C-alpha positions, 0 to 999 in steps of 0.5 A: 412427492410433497403434499402440494405436488400430490394435490397439484397432480389432481385434475379439476374433476378429481379435486371436486371428488376429493372435496365432495367426499371430504365434506360428506365425512365432515358433515356426517361427523358434525351431525354425530358430535352434536349429541356429544356436545349437548349430552348434559343439556339433553339429560337435564331436559329428560331428567335422566343421568348423562350415562342414559343419554350416552347410550344414544352414542352406543346405539349410533355406533352399533347400527353403523355396520348395518349401514356400511353393509347396506349402502356398501353393497348398493354402491358396489352394484349401482355406483358410488356417486348416486348411493352417496347422494341418497345416504347424505340426504338420509342422515341429514333428515334424521339429524334434523328429526332429533331436534323434535324428539319428545322423549329420550326413547324417541331420541334413541330410536332416531340416533339408531336410524342415524347410525345406519345412514352414518355407517354408509357414508365413509366406505362409499365416499372413501371408495369413490375418492380413492378410485378417482385419483392417482395411486401416488396421491393416496397418502395425502388424500387419505389424510384429507378424507379422514381429517373430515371427521375432526373438521366436523367435530371442530365445526360442531364445537364452533357452533356450540360455542357461538349458538348453544346458549341462544338456541339450546340443544334442539336448535343445535340438532336443527343444524343437522339439515345443512349437509343436505346441501352437499347433494347439489354439489355431488350432482353437479360436479362429481362424476362416477368412479372411473374404476366402477365405470370400467367394471360396468363397461367390461362386465368384469364383476365377481360375487362377494364369495368369489372375491373374498376367497382366501381373504377371510383372515384379512377381513378378520384382521381389518375388523379387529384393527378397526375396533381398536382404532375406534376405541382410540378415537372415541375414547379420546373424543366422545366424553372429552366435552363432558369431562370439561363441563362436569369435572373441570367446571368450565363454561360453554366458551372454554369447553368450546375453545378446548374442543376446537384446539383438540380438533385443530391438532387432529387436522394437523395429525391426519394431514401430516401422517397421511402424507408421511405414509407415502414415504415410510409405509402405511403400517409404520406411520400408524404405529408411530402415531399411536406411540406419540399419544402416550406422553401427551396423556398427563397434559391432556387429562391432568394439565393444571391450567387451560393452557396445559390442557390445550397443549395436551388436547392438541398433542394427543389428537395429532397422534390419534388422528395421525394414525387415523389419517392413514386408514382410508388409503390403507383399507382401500388398498387392501380391498379388491375392486369388486367389494371396495364399496363394501369391505373398507366401510363394513370392516370399519363399522363392524369394528366400531360395533365391537367397541360401541359401548366406549362412551357409555362405559366411560361415563358410567365408570366415571360416574361410579367413581365420583365423576373422575373422567380424567383417570378413566380416559387416561387409562383407556387411551394408554392401553389402546394406544399400545395395543394399536401400535402392535397391531398396525406394526405387524399387520399386512400392507398393500401400499400402492396397489393398482385399482381396476382391471388393466385394459390390455389384458383384463387380468383380475390379478391386477386388482388392488387385493394383495396384502403384502408386507412393505 
């Protein structure tokens, strides 16, 4: 089935659900990348090294698993939709509060709390979307959902290029309140997940320990794989604007332009590989995307002109977000119904915790080597891409797993839980 046919297969309500969950992750990422874009300016304001400000990125990533666990369990108990609305409101308010931080310590605390809210959005939104659409549409919708992340980065880069010189970093953080408007859309146009409603009606609900019996090795695999996935994305994105500003000495507008091009590549990659995974399988699509990143590294870090750097940035993010575009469908298919609000997001964010030091370490090593960000990001991505290709190629898969209990039998064995090789 083509991407357009898969989207046409969705009814109006399902399209609203996909749009709302896409926007939730887009705006969440927008709030996260605000700090990525303005780290040098924040460092100047508080008279500290950039690496000290980058510590806020570590804290945000480190607290995301807590948010995934809290909001995921609430979503499994009370429903995906209402918990998603609470979560979006919370991260919007915390994003705005960063604009008024009087010191670096206060900013670090606020970004830690923001991390809790950010950690709750992905798993809750992805489970709501995946449980609301036909199985044959999961590939393209997975790519759409994960494309929200680079789309948020793209919007942030646009805002940076257009507004930063006028409003400064505090004005940029004030834009963080905008996602709160999404709650109105969720309330008006998006219903609860039909799989959750079915479980509520039938009382077919199991506890975490019962549901996870025999699946702990699968959870361990998901956590390790998501750790490497996050090292792949954050290693290619979080210090990139700083590399352009401090090593390449580009001004605000060129930095914004290259970051926009980078994210356009990410959007293309997520959509193409997400849909392609319906044909060749989730594992193969992810592994191929990882390998595709390797030849892009010289242009991405060492291109001798703005044009070559732009080609490298576009190319490498096709690969990085191409692999990521498969992840929402992949993790949700591996997860049983009773913990689908919790398990994908918790595995994702716990993996994030394991590599939450990525941006901090990269900035520290670059600073210790005369500000050479190019060599640091090149070596990092080369190692991570190879490791992730191996992990995904030989990992489990539940492509096309059925969600929900069958009405005829109420048989729990039909739940989307088996991890079978494709």
